[in-house]
N, C-alpha and C positions, 0 to 999 in steps of 0.2 A: 313552291313554298320552302322557306328556309328553316332548317331544323332549329328548335329553340332550347335544346338541352345539350350540355357539354358532358358526354359520357365516354369513358375510356373503353376501347374495344373489349377488354377482358370482362369488365362489368356488364357490358351489353350482352356478351355471350352467356355469362352467369344468369342474368335475368331471363334471357331467351330460353335457356335450358330449364330453368325453374318453371316457366310458363308451359313449356312442352311436357314436362314431367307430369303435370296435373291432368293432361288430356290424352297422353299416348300410353300404349302398352310399353312395358320395359324394353322389349327388343327394338321397337320402333324409336323409342327415346335414345337408346344407346347408339343408333345409327347416325344421330346428329352430332354426337360428342367429338369424334375424331376429326371430321371435315371442318367443323367450326373451330376446333383447337388449332389445326394447321393454318386456317385462314387468319385467325387472330395473330398467330405467331408471325405470319408473313407481314401483316400490317405493322406489327411492332418493329420488325426488321427494316421496314420502309420509313420508320419514324412517325407513324400515325399515332397520335395521343388522344384523339377525339374522333368519334364516329362522324362528326360534322365534316371531317376532311375526306370522307369516303366519296369516290366518284367512279364513273364507268371505266376510266383508264386503269385505276388500281385493280379493279376486279378482273379486267382482261389480262393484266400482268400476272395476277395470281393464277389464272387459268393456265397461262403459258408455263409458269413455274411448276404447277402441279403436273402438267403433262411430262415434264422432264423426269418425273419419278417413275416413268414407265408403267403406269397403271393399266390394268385391263380396260378396254373401252367402256364396258358396262359400269365399272367402278368409278371411272372419271365422270361419266354421265350422272351417276348417283351423287357424287360429291358436288357437282355444279348445282343439281336440283336442291340439295340441302342448303347450300349457301344462298341460293335464290330465296328459299323460304326464310332464312335468317335475315336477309336484307329486307324482305317484305315486312317482316315483323319490326325491324328497326324503323322502317317508314311509318308504320302504324303507330309507333311509339314516339314519333317526332325526333328520332335520333339522326336520321339522314335525310337528304333532299328527296322529295317525292319524285317518283319516276325512275329511279335508279334500278329498282328491281325489274321493271319491264324491259330494261335494256340487256338483261342477262339472258343470253341465248343458251338454251339447253342443247348440247351437241346431239346431232342425229347420227346414229351408228347402225351399220347393217344388222339385220335381224339375227344373223348367225353369230354376231358378237355380243348380243344382248344377254345371253345366258351362259353361265359357266357350265362346262360339260365334264368337269372332273367327277369321277365316280369310282367306287371300288368295285372290282369285278367279283363274280361268284367265286373264282379261284382264290382271290385275296381274302374274301370273307371266310372261306372255309379254312384257309391257312391260319388266320387270326383266331378263329374259333378253336381250331385244333391245338394251337399253342395255349390258349386260355384254359381249355379243358384239361390239358396235361399239367400245366404249371400253376394255374391260378383258379382251379375249379371252384365254382360257386362263389367266387369273390364278387365284390360289387362291380368290378370291371367286367368280369365274365357275364354276370347277369344283365348288366346294362347294355353291353354290346349285342348280346343275343337278342334282347328285347328290341333294340333299334333295328337290327337286321331282319328279324322275322316279321315284325309288325309294320315296318316302314314309317314309324311315327317320327314326329319331330322331337328334338331333345327337350323342348319345353313341355311336350306331352308326357314324355317318359318321367321327367323329374316331378311332374305334377301328380303322378300316381301315388295313392295311399295303399297301405296293406289291404284295406277294405275294398279296394278296387280290383283285387286279384281273387278270382274265383276258380281254384284248381279243379273242383268237382265239375263245374260247368265248362271248363277249358276256355276261360275268357279273361280279358282285361277290360275294364270299363274306363274310358277316357271321359272325365267330367270337368266342365268349366266351373271353377270356383274362384272367380275374379275377386269377390269380396273377401276371400281368405288367402289372397296372394298367389294363386296358381290358376291363371287364365289360360285357355287354349287359344291358339292363333285366331281361329274363326269363331270364338265365343261359343255360345250354346249350339250353334249350327255345327260345330266341330265335335260335339259329343257323339260317341259311338261305342259299341261293344265289339271287341275284336277277338276272334277265336285264335287260340295259340296251340302249338303242338305239345304232345306229351313230353318231348325232350325239354322244351323250354319250361314247362311246368315243373319238371324235376329239378332243373337248375335253380329256378326261383324258390322252390320249397327248401332246397338245401342252403341257398343263400340266406333266406330268412331265418332258418334254424341255427346256422353255424356262424355266418359272417356279418349279418346285418347288425349295425349299431342300433341299440334301442333308444333312439332319439325322437323327440317330438319337435314340431315346428312352432312358430310363434302363435299359432291358433290351436295349439294342443292336439294337432292331428298327428297321426303316425305315418310318415312318408314311407313309401316302399324303398326308395334309394336314399340312404342317409350317410352323413359323416358322423364323427363321434358326438357332435353337439347339435346338428340341425339337418334340415332337408338338403340333399345334394344340390349345389348350385351349378349353373351352366358353366361357369368358369372352371370349377373343379372337374366337372365332367369332361370338358375340353382337354384339360391337362392330362387326365387319365387316358383318353382315347389317343391323343397325340403320342404319348409315351409308348403304348403297346402296338401302335400301327406302324412303327418304324420296321422296315423289312429285316434289319439286322436283329431285331428282337424275335420275330416269329419265324424267320428262316435261317438265322445265323449267317446271313450273307448280305452283301451290299451291292445293289444294282448300279451304284454310282462309282464303283471301283475305289471306294475309300477304305483305308485301313481302320477296321472297327476298333482296334486297340487305341488308336490315337485320334479318332474322329470325335470331336467335342459333342456333336449331336447324338452320337451313339453312347458315349460314356456318361453324359449328364442329362437326367430327365428334364431339368429346367431348360435345357437347350434343344430338346427334342423337336421343337417346331422348326429348327434349322435344317432338318432332314427334308429334302425335296419330295420324298415319297411318303412322309407321314401324312395323315389325313385329319380333317376336322369332321364336324357332324354332318354337314349337308351332303358330302359325297357318299356317306353311308346311306342316307335316305334315298339319294338318287340311284345308287346301286341296288338297294333293296327293291325299289319300285321297278327298275328294269328287270330284275330277277323275277318278280311276279309276272311281268308281261312275257318274258321268255318262257315262263312255265305254263303259259296258256291262259292266264287270268284275263277275262274281258276287261277292257279299260274302265267300264262303269263300275265294276266290282272293286278294282284297284282304287278308283276314285273314292268310293265309300269307305274302304278299309283304311286308306292312308290320309283321308281328309284333304283331298286335292281335286280341284275341278279338272275335267277332262282337257279343257283348253290349256290350263297351266301345266298339266301332266305332259301334254305334247310338246309344249314350248321349253319347259325347264327340266323335266325329269326323265323323259323317255330316251334312253341311250341305246335302243335297239339298232343294230345295223340292218341293212336290207336283207342280209342272209338270216339274221335272227328272226325277222318278221316272216320270211318264207318258211322257215322251219316251224314256227308257231302255227302257221296256216296249214301245214301238211296234213294234220289229222282230219281236216275237213274235206280233203280231196276225195276220199272213199265214199263220201256222202252224195257225190254228184251222180 
């Protein structure tokens, strides 16, 4: 079937993203934005002015071009899957010839390459917490990082917390899905849980609320736990905060990459902090926190409940225990034989 609409790739992308935004959670929607942007930019460089010109050869050439960017295998596979979804939507909208989407092969990659294994170690977490406790005690950065590390929650779960979800007397945080009010949990109502926290974290959160928390409300007049001057803390702002203080030169005053701290742009400018190879994002914190729970002897089913992750996913994406870590965790059971 020949497409009957003459639509520019940019407009096709805009319409596709609008359709996706209505049906997907924000994090899933964002995952489509960059791959489709890169794809459309490639089409424009090739002189494509209408989606009618799309064919299998162009898609294969885009895949070869994308591979030159030295992406991780899992990232490349994800990019191709997102473009396949985009092309399938274009088919259903009569923008491209039927059958093109079926021709897009999703690359098969070894299981070992399917998950990122970057995580922060217990030592790194302790060094970061030591720095924050000394120089930024009870700041939003301190309270947020401590919460992420101790609970193993996702960043979406942390920024969804309200002050009313913090129960210091009961030593707990309640993670509640409030999708209709702009703060959904990744697994919806199934991800709701009450998490016990330490007296130390309670103290930091109490001091943060009393001294440093900005008294802002969100668009639904709720009182977020983590705030900026005007609103609920966003994922983007949280990322910038974590990247900034997770540079080794910040919390150890040393550079593992043998850079001169005084002249290193990533060291001197917070806006360039992401350029530090050792700075971290959110997921390595969660991955490290879950591994720390396991190394501390927590049963996998209890970690699964606490961190809202299936045991299968935990094993595949989050468990960074070495064989020696696992042996040491089992040692306490030997005397029971």
